[in-house]
N, C-alpha and C positions, 0 to 999 in steps of 0.2 A: 620687746612682744612673746605670748607664749599659743606657741601649737606647734603638740609633739603627735608624730608621724609613730607608728606602730605595725613594721610590718607582720602581715599573719603569721609567714613562717616562723619569726620568732616568740608565739604565745609561751610554746616551751619553754623558754628561755628564762624569762618571767622566775619560773619557779626556785633556781641556781640563784638570785635574789630578793628574793619573797622578804628581808627584812629592810629593804630599798624599798620598801612600798613607796610608790607618787603620793606626792602630798595631792589632800585632796581643795577642791574648792571651798575657797572660804566659805562658804552659805554651809556647809559639810561639815566644819572645824568642831563646831560644838554638837552635834549629836553625837549620844553616848555606843557605847559596843555594841553591836548587836549579840543577843542571848547567842550565845553555845544550843544545841542538841538539850533536849532538856530543859528550858531555861533559865539557865543559871549564864550570870553574865561569866564571860572567858578570862577565864583565873591563869592559868600559866604556859609559861613561853613555847613551850608544844601549839597550844590551842588560836596563841595571835598569830603565828609565825604562819597557820596555816588559815588562816582565817586572813592572816594579810596575803597569799596568796594567792587562793580565792578572790579574793578586792585586783591583785594585776590581771588577772586576767579577766573578768570580769571587765574591769577596765578598758583592757586591750579588745575583748568582740565587741561592748558599745561605740568605742574608739572605730573600730570598724563597721558596723551595721549588723551584725551576723549573727543572723535570728537562732541561736542555739534552746535547745530545752536544759532548764540547766539541772534537774533529776537526770537527763540521761549523760552529761557532763559530766555530773560529778563521776556515776557509773562507769563511766568509760576509764578517769581518771580513778577509783574505785579496784578496778579488775586490773589495773596496770602496775596498781601496787601491789598488788595479792598475786601477783602474777598468772593469773587468771590467762585461756587463751581467750583473744578478740571474737566476739559476738556476730562480727563481720568480715569477710576477708579482705585482706589488701585492698583486690582488684574492686571490691561494691566500694569504698571509701573511698580510692582515687576517682570513679564515677560518682558516686554522688557530690567530691568537692566539682569538680568539672560540670554539675546541674547548676549546684550552687554556683557559683560561680560567675558562670555564665545567665544565670536570671538576674545577679546584684547588677551585673556590668548592664543589662539593657534595665536595668529599673535605672542606672545612673545615667546612663542616656540620657532618656527621657524626660527625669527631670534636669537633666544637662538641658536638652531643648528647648523647655517649658521655662529654664532662666531665664535663660537667656533674650528670648523672646520678653519677659516679663522685664528683666530689667531694660532691657533696655527704650520700652516705653517708656519706664518711670523718670530714667534719666531725662529722655524729650521734654514731659512735662516740667519735672522737678527742673531744669534750663528754661521753661521764662519764669519761675520765679522772682519775684524780685528780689535783688542782694545774690544772689547765683549765679557765682560766674566759672567758666567755661573753657581750660586750656589747652591749647593745641591737641594734645594728648587723650584728652575727652575726659578729663579728672576736671570734677566740681570741687567746687566751696565758698563757705560762705560768713565774713567776718563776724563774730560776735562778740570782741571784747581786739580793743586795737591797741599790739605793743607800742616802745620805743625801743628793743635792744637792738646787739646783733643778732644778725641771721645768718642760721649754722650752713658748713657744709659737707660734701658730702664722708667726708675724712674725719668727721667730731664725731662723738659723742651727745645724747641730750638729755636732759630729764625735763622727761612730761609727765602731764596726769589725760588720761584716755578715758571715753567710753567707746566701746565698737557692737555694733547692734545693724543687723539685718534691716531689711525694708520691711519689711513682715513686723518690726520693732522688737525683736527678741532680741536679749542682751546677751556677747558670747566670751567679752572680755574687755573687762576694767581694770583701771589703779586703784578704786576706790568703791566704798561702797554707799552709796542715800546719793543723795541728790548732786552733792559737790561734793570734792574733797574737803576731808577733817580737818581742822587748823595742825597743823605738827607731821601730816601724815606725808612719806615720804611719796616721791614721784616715783614713776619709771625708771632706769637710764639703759638708751641702748645707740651702737650704733646709727646716723642717717642711709648709710651704706649697706647693712642690715637688718634691713625690715624689705615690704613690699615695695613694688614702684611706686606706688599711688603714693605712700609717705612717705617715703624718699623724696619725688617734688615736691610734696608738699610744707617740710620741711625746707626744702629749700629757699621757698620762698619764705616763708613767715619769722617774723621775728620774736624775742624773746620775749614777753608781754601778752602775744598772741596768743588768743581763745578763738580755734575756726572750725566750724564742722564741714567734711570734707565727705565727700561720695564718688569710689572708687568703681571703677567699668571693672568687669572681672576679667580682662584683659593687666588690670593693675596691680590686681590683689591675688588670690587663687588660682583663677582664671578655671577650665574647663573638672582637675581632679579635686578642688576644692581642699577645703581640711577639717579633720578629722572628720567628731561626728554633729561639730554645730556649724560649719559650712560647707552647704552642699555643692557640686559644679555650676560655675556661672553665675555665680551670687554678688550680685552690688551689695557690697559694706557703706556705714557707714558710722562714723567715726569722728566724736567733739573731741579734740586735742585744745588740750593748753597745755603753749613751750614755757616751760618753769627757766631753764638754761641752759645752756652749755658748757658739756665738762673738760675741767679745769686737766 
């Protein structure tokens, strides 16, 4: 499963490896390169690397949900590269960072409380639906298609197709596009013991060939920390999982 975490203090380090720009989500791959200043396409290696650095910084800021002014951000980079005296002192910067961080933590805490309450309500109501079973841990699952293959163990690696979404319906991760995996589309491969607790439990109950819909309480998912910009704190996660096989 893909979930990358980038520390705020690591933003500057991204510039040192700009040519290793992280792969964009599949839905973005077909988009043409953004025009360079003046309306022309990016042509030179310098232009492309510069744009790549901007993408990496922008992606990191977006993942961390940092509210910045792109024009002022570009000004700060330009001033540093030009050797100009900073427009604000180090003390002012420190004070501003602390204010922004405090506000972000307050906002995240409020969102977490709200998500926890709505998630608990969702699970109570969902557990009453026909075909939904609840385990001792609180994990809920619904069998969409029954298989008859072996059941993986925690030490195994598995092959699976999956789609993850929030209770709002927003998709945050998937191994395929469209309504179902296309013929010949390769499933994801990962160790059973290397994923969130909700997945670990579900996979060790499933048989190869099974397709389940699982409902993961936040304490079996990403908890109060959330994950990147897509999964907030204390979110209930819903996954459709098709267990294709056990890696040999």
